[in-house]
Each structure stands twice: as C-alpha cells, then as structure tokens.
N, C-alpha and C positions, 0 to 999 in steps of 0.2 A: 434405532432403524435397522430394520431387518434388510435381507440381500434386495428383495424386489422393490422397496423405498428407495435405497441409494440408485439402484439402475435407473430408476424412472427420474429422478432429481438428477443425475449425472447425465441423460441423455439430452441431447441439445434439440431444441424446439427453434422457431422462426424467429420469436424475441431474442434466442440467446444468439442468433447468427447476427441480427442488428446490432445487440450490443459489442460482438467482438469486433464486426466493423467501423463501429462509431469509435470504439477506442483504439483501434488501427489507424482511424484518420487522423486521429489528434496527435498520436505518436508520431504518424507521417509528417504532419505539420509543421511539429515541433523540430522535427530534426532537418526538416529543409528550411525553416526559418534560421537555424542555427549557422546556415551556409551565409545568410544576411548579416545576422548579429548575434553574437555569444549572449549578450545581456538580454536580449528579448526572448530566446529561446530559452533561457534559465528562469526568467522571470514566469513565462507560461508554464514551464514544465513544475514550477515551485507551487504553484496553484494547487489545490487538491481536488485536479477534475475528475480523476478516478474514484475518489472517495464520494465526491459530490453525486458523480452519476450512479455508483452504487447504491447510495441512500434513496434517490430516484427512483432507481428500479428495484428496492427494496420497499419503497412505500406502494408502488403501483401493482408489482406481483404476489406481494403476500398472499399467504392462504389464509391467514389469521384473519376471522372475521371482526375480531376485538379492535377495536381503532385504539384503544388506550395501550394495549398490549403490543400492536404494531407499531407505534410511537416509540412505547420504551424499548423494544428491540432497535429501531434506529438510534436513539438516544445512546445506548450501550453501543453501537457500532461507532458512534463518533467518538464516543468517551474513550473506548479502549483503542481506537486507532491513534488519539493524542499520545499514548503511553507509550505504542508501539513505535511511534516516529521518532522519538527522543534517541533511542539508541543508534540511530540512522545518522543522526546530525553530525558527529565528528568526522565522518567519512568525505563528507563534501571540503572539509579542511585537509584531510589526510590525503586525499586521491592526488589533489594538484600539488602539494608538497610532493609527496613521492614521485610522480612524474617531472618535475621540474628538476628532483633530484637525480633524473636518469635510470630509474627503475621503470622495468619493463612493463607495459599495459597489463598483460593478463597477470602478473605476478602482483602487481598494485591493486588488482580488483580481486584477487585471492585473499592479499593479507587484508583487505579491509573489508570482505565476507567474514573472515575468521574476528577480525577486532569487532565489527556489528553483533555477530553471534555472542561473542564473551560478554559485550555491553549489554545486550540484550538480558541473558540471563543474570547478570551482575543486577539489573534493574529489578528483575523479577524477584531475585533473591531480598534484596533491599526493602521492596516495597512489601513483601509478604512480612518481614522481620518487623519493620518500623511504621506500619500502615494497616489497614484493613483492607487495601487494595490487591486482588489476587488475580493476576495476568495469566498463570497458568493452573 
C-alpha cells in the first residue's frame, strides 16, 4: 500500500463518524448500566458487540466485488479474533484478585497489560510450533 492509499483509507468519512458514535454509545450505555448492575454491564460488555459491528461494516463497506473473497475476509476476521481473545481471558480473573489484594488500579492495569502481552506472544509461538496456525 502506497502513501496515498494509506492516507485515503485513514481519512474519516461520514460512515466512520457514524461507526465511532455507535461504538461510543454502546460503551456509554454499558458504563451507565454498571451503576445499576455490575452483572448486567459485565454481560453486555462480554458480548462481542464490537466484533459483530466490525463484521457488519466489513460486509457492507468492502470494495472487493467478489462475494466469496469478501465472505472469506470476514470469516478470517472471526477466526483470528477467537485466537486473539484467548490471551486476554486471564486478565478478567487477575484484575479482581489484584484489586482485592490492595494493589493500585493503574499498577493492576499495567501488570495485566504486560501479562496479556506475554500470554499473547506465548500463544503465537506455541501455535506456530505445534500447529499450522500463524497469528503473526
């Protein structure tokens, strides 16, 4: 991709603004619902809403005229999202444990970002070594 193509792809248009606003509304609703119910907000945020929205946008905005290629791209997106989510899962157990042990909020986030990064690279190396799956 040359510089002009990159600039064109990264320049926001009206559809991008709508996508940003819709995503922001979802996050706003979830954070407001948290004030009423931790469980309900957790349930809503656990739903793969952003992935579903991304796949919808991909389906409707693809410049690829070939339907089979477009569908394959969305299928790949869903497939790789599954693998990329796995290393994030321990974070949802480690964060509450660390916070309840009295660790500071930002320290806890930093430790979990480092943990998730390490687990991600461990997954990449393990899958590459023992399977035909290449994430990077």
